[in-house]
mmCIF file of the N, C-alpha and C atoms, coordinates in Angstrom:
data_MODEL
# 
_entry.id   MODEL 
# 
loop_
_atom_site.group_PDB 
_atom_site.id 
_atom_site.type_symbol 
_atom_site.label_atom_id 
_atom_site.label_alt_id 
_atom_site.label_comp_id 
_atom_site.label_asym_id 
_atom_site.label_entity_id 
_atom_site.label_seq_id 
_atom_site.pdbx_PDB_ins_code 
_atom_site.Cartn_x 
_atom_site.Cartn_y 
_atom_site.Cartn_z 
_atom_site.occupancy 
_atom_site.B_iso_or_equiv 
_atom_site.pdbx_formal_charge 
_atom_site.auth_seq_id 
_atom_site.auth_comp_id 
_atom_site.auth_asym_id 
_atom_site.auth_atom_id 
_atom_site.pdbx_PDB_model_num 
ATOM 1   N N  . MET A 1 1  ? 33.326  -0.907  -13.007 1.00 0.00 ? 1  MET A N  1 
ATOM 2   C CA . MET A 1 1  ? 32.816  -0.702  -11.640 1.00 0.00 ? 1  MET A CA 1 
ATOM 3   C C  . MET A 1 1  ? 31.948  0.572   -11.614 1.00 0.00 ? 1  MET A C  1 
ATOM 4   N N  . PRO A 1 2  ? 32.174  1.597   -12.470 1.00 0.00 ? 2  PRO A N  1 
ATOM 5   C CA . PRO A 1 2  ? 31.223  2.657   -12.567 1.00 0.00 ? 2  PRO A CA 1 
ATOM 6   C C  . PRO A 1 2  ? 29.928  2.238   -12.893 1.00 0.00 ? 2  PRO A C  1 
ATOM 7   N N  . THR A 1 3  ? 29.593  1.209   -13.747 1.00 0.00 ? 3  THR A N  1 
ATOM 8   C CA . THR A 1 3  ? 28.334  0.910   -14.044 1.00 0.00 ? 3  THR A CA 1 
ATOM 9   C C  . THR A 1 3  ? 27.575  0.308   -12.888 1.00 0.00 ? 3  THR A C  1 
ATOM 10  N N  . LEU A 1 4  ? 28.304  -0.546  -12.012 1.00 0.00 ? 4  LEU A N  1 
ATOM 11  C CA . LEU A 1 4  ? 27.555  -1.048  -10.964 1.00 0.00 ? 4  LEU A CA 1 
ATOM 12  C C  . LEU A 1 4  ? 27.265  0.069   -9.954  1.00 0.00 ? 4  LEU A C  1 
ATOM 13  N N  . ILE A 1 5  ? 28.008  1.104   -9.680  1.00 0.00 ? 5  ILE A N  1 
ATOM 14  C CA . ILE A 1 5  ? 27.541  2.147   -8.875  1.00 0.00 ? 5  ILE A CA 1 
ATOM 15  C C  . ILE A 1 5  ? 26.493  2.909   -9.384  1.00 0.00 ? 5  ILE A C  1 
ATOM 16  N N  . ARG A 1 6  ? 26.554  3.183   -10.580 1.00 0.00 ? 6  ARG A N  1 
ATOM 17  C CA . ARG A 1 6  ? 25.346  3.935   -11.560 1.00 0.00 ? 6  ARG A CA 1 
ATOM 18  C C  . ARG A 1 6  ? 23.987  3.017   -11.208 1.00 0.00 ? 6  ARG A C  1 
ATOM 19  N N  . LEU A 1 7  ? 24.211  1.583   -11.370 1.00 0.00 ? 7  LEU A N  1 
ATOM 20  C CA . LEU A 1 7  ? 23.068  0.737   -11.049 1.00 0.00 ? 7  LEU A CA 1 
ATOM 21  C C  . LEU A 1 7  ? 22.404  0.846   -9.645  1.00 0.00 ? 7  LEU A C  1 
ATOM 22  N N  . LEU A 1 8  ? 23.375  0.956   -8.745  1.00 0.00 ? 8  LEU A N  1 
ATOM 23  C CA . LEU A 1 8  ? 23.142  0.908   -7.365  1.00 0.00 ? 8  LEU A CA 1 
ATOM 24  C C  . LEU A 1 8  ? 22.438  2.220   -6.924  1.00 0.00 ? 8  LEU A C  1 
ATOM 25  N N  . VAL A 1 9  ? 22.921  3.561   -7.600  1.00 0.00 ? 9  VAL A N  1 
ATOM 26  C CA . VAL A 1 9  ? 22.522  4.802   -7.382  1.00 0.00 ? 9  VAL A CA 1 
ATOM 27  C C  . VAL A 1 9  ? 20.916  4.895   -7.949  1.00 0.00 ? 9  VAL A C  1 
ATOM 28  N N  . ILE A 1 10 ? 20.716  4.163   -9.151  1.00 0.00 ? 10 ILE A N  1 
ATOM 29  C CA . ILE A 1 10 ? 19.472  4.358   -9.796  1.00 0.00 ? 10 ILE A CA 1 
ATOM 30  C C  . ILE A 1 10 ? 18.434  3.482   -8.865  1.00 0.00 ? 10 ILE A C  1 
ATOM 31  N N  . LEU A 1 11 ? 18.941  2.207   -8.426  1.00 0.00 ? 11 LEU A N  1 
ATOM 32  C CA . LEU A 1 11 ? 18.084  1.514   -7.599  1.00 0.00 ? 11 LEU A CA 1 
ATOM 33  C C  . LEU A 1 11 ? 17.660  2.229   -6.370  1.00 0.00 ? 11 LEU A C  1 
ATOM 34  N N  . GLY A 1 12 ? 18.772  2.841   -5.767  1.00 0.00 ? 12 GLY A N  1 
ATOM 35  C CA . GLY A 1 12 ? 18.528  3.694   -4.660  1.00 0.00 ? 12 GLY A CA 1 
ATOM 36  C C  . GLY A 1 12 ? 17.476  4.756   -4.635  1.00 0.00 ? 12 GLY A C  1 
ATOM 37  N N  . VAL A 1 13 ? 17.493  5.416   -5.824  1.00 0.00 ? 13 VAL A N  1 
ATOM 38  C CA . VAL A 1 13 ? 16.779  6.586   -6.029  1.00 0.00 ? 13 VAL A CA 1 
ATOM 39  C C  . VAL A 1 13 ? 15.333  5.987   -6.192  1.00 0.00 ? 13 VAL A C  1 
ATOM 40  N N  . LEU A 1 14 ? 15.197  4.815   -7.123  1.00 0.00 ? 14 LEU A N  1 
ATOM 41  C CA . LEU A 1 14 ? 13.747  4.156   -7.233  1.00 0.00 ? 14 LEU A CA 1 
ATOM 42  C C  . LEU A 1 14 ? 13.145  3.821   -5.916  1.00 0.00 ? 14 LEU A C  1 
ATOM 43  N N  . ALA A 1 15 ? 13.915  3.246   -5.103  1.00 0.00 ? 15 ALA A N  1 
ATOM 44  C CA . ALA A 1 15 ? 13.601  2.652   -3.635  1.00 0.00 ? 15 ALA A CA 1 
ATOM 45  C C  . ALA A 1 15 ? 13.167  3.862   -2.976  1.00 0.00 ? 15 ALA A C  1 
ATOM 46  N N  . GLY A 1 16 ? 13.910  4.965   -2.891  1.00 0.00 ? 16 GLY A N  1 
ATOM 47  C CA . GLY A 1 16 ? 13.564  6.199   -2.209  1.00 0.00 ? 16 GLY A CA 1 
ATOM 48  C C  . GLY A 1 16 ? 12.246  6.833   -2.707  1.00 0.00 ? 16 GLY A C  1 
ATOM 49  N N  . LEU A 1 17 ? 12.005  6.834   -3.937  1.00 0.00 ? 17 LEU A N  1 
ATOM 50  C CA . LEU A 1 17 ? 10.852  7.446   -4.437  1.00 0.00 ? 17 LEU A CA 1 
ATOM 51  C C  . LEU A 1 17 ? 9.634   6.578   -4.080  1.00 0.00 ? 17 LEU A C  1 
ATOM 52  N N  . ALA A 1 18 ? 9.592   5.165   -4.212  1.00 0.00 ? 18 ALA A N  1 
ATOM 53  C CA . ALA A 1 18 ? 8.679   4.218   -3.705  1.00 0.00 ? 18 ALA A CA 1 
ATOM 54  C C  . ALA A 1 18 ? 8.419   4.569   -2.098  1.00 0.00 ? 18 ALA A C  1 
ATOM 55  N N  . TYR A 1 19 ? 9.491   4.805   -1.310  1.00 0.00 ? 19 TYR A N  1 
ATOM 56  C CA . TYR A 1 19 ? 9.112   4.808   -0.055  1.00 0.00 ? 19 TYR A CA 1 
ATOM 57  C C  . TYR A 1 19 ? 8.494   6.265   0.371   1.00 0.00 ? 19 TYR A C  1 
ATOM 58  N N  . ALA A 1 20 ? 8.881   7.226   -0.498  1.00 0.00 ? 20 ALA A N  1 
ATOM 59  C CA . ALA A 1 20 ? 8.432   8.567   -0.345  1.00 0.00 ? 20 ALA A CA 1 
ATOM 60  C C  . ALA A 1 20 ? 6.969   8.663   -0.696  1.00 0.00 ? 20 ALA A C  1 
ATOM 61  N N  . GLY A 1 21 ? 6.438   7.713   -1.884  1.00 0.00 ? 21 GLY A N  1 
ATOM 62  C CA . GLY A 1 21 ? 5.114   7.682   -2.171  1.00 0.00 ? 21 GLY A CA 1 
ATOM 63  C C  . GLY A 1 21 ? 4.258   7.006   -1.329  1.00 0.00 ? 21 GLY A C  1 
ATOM 64  N N  . LEU A 1 22 ? 4.767   5.875   -0.598  1.00 0.00 ? 22 LEU A N  1 
ATOM 65  C CA . LEU A 1 22 ? 3.989   5.183   0.301   1.00 0.00 ? 22 LEU A CA 1 
ATOM 66  C C  . LEU A 1 22 ? 3.908   6.116   1.633   1.00 0.00 ? 22 LEU A C  1 
ATOM 67  N N  . TRP A 1 23 ? 4.868   6.566   2.005   1.00 0.00 ? 23 TRP A N  1 
ATOM 68  C CA . TRP A 1 23 ? 4.796   7.681   3.146   1.00 0.00 ? 23 TRP A CA 1 
ATOM 69  C C  . TRP A 1 23 ? 3.750   8.630   3.077   1.00 0.00 ? 23 TRP A C  1 
ATOM 70  N N  . ALA A 1 24 ? 3.750   9.216   1.780   1.00 0.00 ? 24 ALA A N  1 
ATOM 71  C CA . ALA A 1 24 ? 2.755   10.353  1.445   1.00 0.00 ? 24 ALA A CA 1 
ATOM 72  C C  . ALA A 1 24 ? 1.334   9.801   1.552   1.00 0.00 ? 24 ALA A C  1 
ATOM 73  N N  . LEU A 1 25 ? 1.161   8.587   1.011   1.00 0.00 ? 25 LEU A N  1 
ATOM 74  C CA . LEU A 1 25 ? -0.152  8.060   0.895   1.00 0.00 ? 25 LEU A CA 1 
ATOM 75  C C  . LEU A 1 25 ? -0.654  7.695   2.559   1.00 0.00 ? 25 LEU A C  1 
ATOM 76  N N  . ALA A 1 26 ? 0.378   7.197   3.204   1.00 0.00 ? 26 ALA A N  1 
ATOM 77  C CA . ALA A 1 26 ? -0.056  6.828   4.716   1.00 0.00 ? 26 ALA A CA 1 
ATOM 78  C C  . ALA A 1 26 ? -0.214  8.040   5.505   1.00 0.00 ? 26 ALA A C  1 
ATOM 79  N N  . THR A 1 27 ? 0.344   9.246   5.256   1.00 0.00 ? 27 THR A N  1 
ATOM 80  C CA . THR A 1 27 ? 0.240   10.490  6.066   1.00 0.00 ? 27 THR A CA 1 
ATOM 81  C C  . THR A 1 27 ? -0.815  11.443  5.676   1.00 0.00 ? 27 THR A C  1 
ATOM 82  N N  . LYS A 1 28 ? -0.921  11.486  4.333   1.00 0.00 ? 28 LYS A N  1 
ATOM 83  C CA . LYS A 1 28 ? -1.894  12.552  3.746   1.00 0.00 ? 28 LYS A CA 1 
ATOM 84  C C  . LYS A 1 28 ? -3.216  12.170  3.317   1.00 0.00 ? 28 LYS A C  1 
ATOM 85  N N  . VAL A 1 29 ? -3.483  10.871  3.172   1.00 0.00 ? 29 VAL A N  1 
ATOM 86  C CA . VAL A 1 29 ? -4.658  10.370  2.672   1.00 0.00 ? 29 VAL A CA 1 
ATOM 87  C C  . VAL A 1 29 ? -5.475  9.878   3.918   1.00 0.00 ? 29 VAL A C  1 
ATOM 88  N N  . GLU A 1 30 ? -6.743  10.245  4.167   1.00 0.00 ? 30 GLU A N  1 
ATOM 89  C CA . GLU A 1 30 ? -7.614  9.887   5.293   1.00 0.00 ? 30 GLU A CA 1 
ATOM 90  C C  . GLU A 1 30 ? -8.733  8.933   4.759   1.00 0.00 ? 30 GLU A C  1 
ATOM 91  N N  . PRO A 1 31 ? -8.743  7.663   5.179   1.00 0.00 ? 31 PRO A N  1 
ATOM 92  C CA . PRO A 1 31 ? -9.919  6.983   4.724   1.00 0.00 ? 31 PRO A CA 1 
ATOM 93  C C  . PRO A 1 31 ? -11.143 7.523   5.117   1.00 0.00 ? 31 PRO A C  1 
ATOM 94  N N  . GLN A 1 32 ? -12.185 7.226   4.296   1.00 0.00 ? 32 GLN A N  1 
ATOM 95  C CA . GLN A 1 32 ? -13.639 7.730   4.794   1.00 0.00 ? 32 GLN A CA 1 
ATOM 96  C C  . GLN A 1 32 ? -14.286 6.442   5.250   1.00 0.00 ? 32 GLN A C  1 
ATOM 97  N N  . PRO A 1 33 ? -14.641 6.653   6.504   1.00 0.00 ? 33 PRO A N  1 
ATOM 98  C CA . PRO A 1 33 ? -15.432 5.663   7.170   1.00 0.00 ? 33 PRO A CA 1 
ATOM 99  C C  . PRO A 1 33 ? -16.970 5.495   6.582   1.00 0.00 ? 33 PRO A C  1 
ATOM 100 N N  . ARG A 1 34 ? -17.393 4.141   6.410   1.00 0.00 ? 34 ARG A N  1 
ATOM 101 C CA . ARG A 1 34 ? -18.839 4.064   5.794   1.00 0.00 ? 34 ARG A CA 1 
ATOM 102 C C  . ARG A 1 34 ? -19.335 2.722   6.611   1.00 0.00 ? 34 ARG A C  1 
ATOM 103 N N  . GLU A 1 35 ? -20.705 2.750   6.766   1.00 0.00 ? 35 GLU A N  1 
ATOM 104 C CA . GLU A 1 35 ? -21.218 1.466   7.364   1.00 0.00 ? 35 GLU A CA 1 
ATOM 105 C C  . GLU A 1 35 ? -21.434 0.516   6.426   1.00 0.00 ? 35 GLU A C  1 
ATOM 106 N N  . ILE A 1 36 ? -21.202 -0.767  6.819   1.00 0.00 ? 36 ILE A N  1 
ATOM 107 C CA . ILE A 1 36 ? -21.422 -1.882  5.945   1.00 0.00 ? 36 ILE A CA 1 
ATOM 108 C C  . ILE A 1 36 ? -22.391 -2.807  6.534   1.00 0.00 ? 36 ILE A C  1 
ATOM 109 N N  . THR A 1 37 ? -23.470 -3.130  5.812   1.00 0.00 ? 37 THR A N  1 
ATOM 110 C CA . THR A 1 37 ? -24.458 -4.166  6.231   1.00 0.00 ? 37 THR A CA 1 
ATOM 111 C C  . THR A 1 37 ? -24.775 -5.345  5.465   1.00 0.00 ? 37 THR A C  1 
ATOM 112 N N  . PHE A 1 38 ? -24.913 -6.445  5.632   1.00 0.00 ? 38 PHE A N  1 
ATOM 113 C CA . PHE A 1 38 ? -25.359 -7.498  4.714   1.00 0.00 ? 38 PHE A CA 1 
ATOM 114 C C  . PHE A 1 38 ? -25.893 -8.543  5.558   1.00 0.00 ? 38 PHE A C  1 
ATOM 115 N N  . THR A 1 39 ? -26.828 -9.392  4.761   1.00 0.00 ? 39 THR A N  1 
ATOM 116 C CA . THR A 1 39 ? -27.728 -10.279 5.317   1.00 0.00 ? 39 THR A CA 1 
ATOM 117 C C  . THR A 1 39 ? -26.931 -11.710 5.314   1.00 0.00 ? 39 THR A C  1 
ATOM 118 N N  . VAL A 1 40 ? -26.874 -12.501 6.557   1.00 0.00 ? 40 VAL A N  1 
ATOM 119 C CA . VAL A 1 40 ? -26.535 -13.678 6.640   1.00 0.00 ? 40 VAL A CA 1 
ATOM 120 C C  . VAL A 1 40 ? -27.526 -14.719 6.226   1.00 0.00 ? 40 VAL A C  1 
ATOM 121 N N  . PRO A 1 41 ? -27.520 -15.570 5.182   1.00 0.00 ? 41 PRO A N  1 
ATOM 122 C CA . PRO A 1 41 ? -28.430 -16.641 4.933   1.00 0.00 ? 41 PRO A CA 1 
ATOM 123 C C  . PRO A 1 41 ? -28.556 -17.576 6.172   1.00 0.00 ? 41 PRO A C  1 
ATOM 124 N N  . GLN A 1 42 ? -29.919 -17.978 6.245   1.00 0.00 ? 42 GLN A N  1 
ATOM 125 C CA . GLN A 1 42 ? -30.225 -18.759 7.385   1.00 0.00 ? 42 GLN A CA 1 
ATOM 126 C C  . GLN A 1 42 ? -29.578 -20.201 7.499   1.00 0.00 ? 42 GLN A C  1 
ATOM 127 N N  . GLU A 1 43 ? -29.316 -20.677 6.383   1.00 0.00 ? 43 GLU A N  1 
ATOM 128 C CA . GLU A 1 43 ? -28.593 -22.099 6.412   1.00 0.00 ? 43 GLU A CA 1 
ATOM 129 C C  . GLU A 1 43 ? -27.077 -21.785 7.071   1.00 0.00 ? 43 GLU A C  1 
ATOM 130 N N  . ARG A 1 44 ? -26.517 -20.786 6.962   1.00 0.00 ? 44 ARG A N  1 
ATOM 131 C CA . ARG A 1 44 ? -25.238 -20.663 7.458   1.00 0.00 ? 44 ARG A CA 1 
ATOM 132 C C  . ARG A 1 44 ? -25.193 -20.427 9.009   1.00 0.00 ? 44 ARG A C  1 
ATOM 133 N N  . ILE A 1 45 ? -26.296 -20.004 9.597   1.00 0.00 ? 45 ILE A N  1 
ATOM 134 C CA . ILE A 1 45 ? -26.396 -19.747 11.011  1.00 0.00 ? 45 ILE A CA 1 
ATOM 135 C C  . ILE A 1 45 ? -26.588 -21.084 11.687  1.00 0.00 ? 45 ILE A C  1 
ATOM 136 N N  . GLY A 1 46 ? -27.147 -22.006 11.198  1.00 0.00 ? 46 GLY A N  1 
ATOM 137 C CA . GLY A 1 46 ? -27.431 -23.308 11.859  1.00 0.00 ? 46 GLY A CA 1 
ATOM 138 C C  . GLY A 1 46 ? -26.281 -24.124 11.965  1.00 0.00 ? 46 GLY A C  1 
ATOM 139 N N  . LYS A 1 47 ? -25.192 -23.935 10.992  1.00 0.00 ? 47 LYS A N  1 
ATOM 140 C CA . LYS A 1 47 ? -24.057 -24.814 11.292  1.00 0.00 ? 47 LYS A CA 1 
ATOM 141 C C  . LYS A 1 47 ? -23.081 -24.500 12.200  1.00 0.00 ? 47 LYS A C  1 
# 
């Protein structure tokens, strides 16, 4: 039974670290907006 509890604790800590990393990326990193332009070929417009 202690090995099961140890496994669950380790998995819980890893899940917590992953959640904390995703939260930090979502709240601390700001995306940089940029303008995107591209040309559509004429043969695709007619369809």
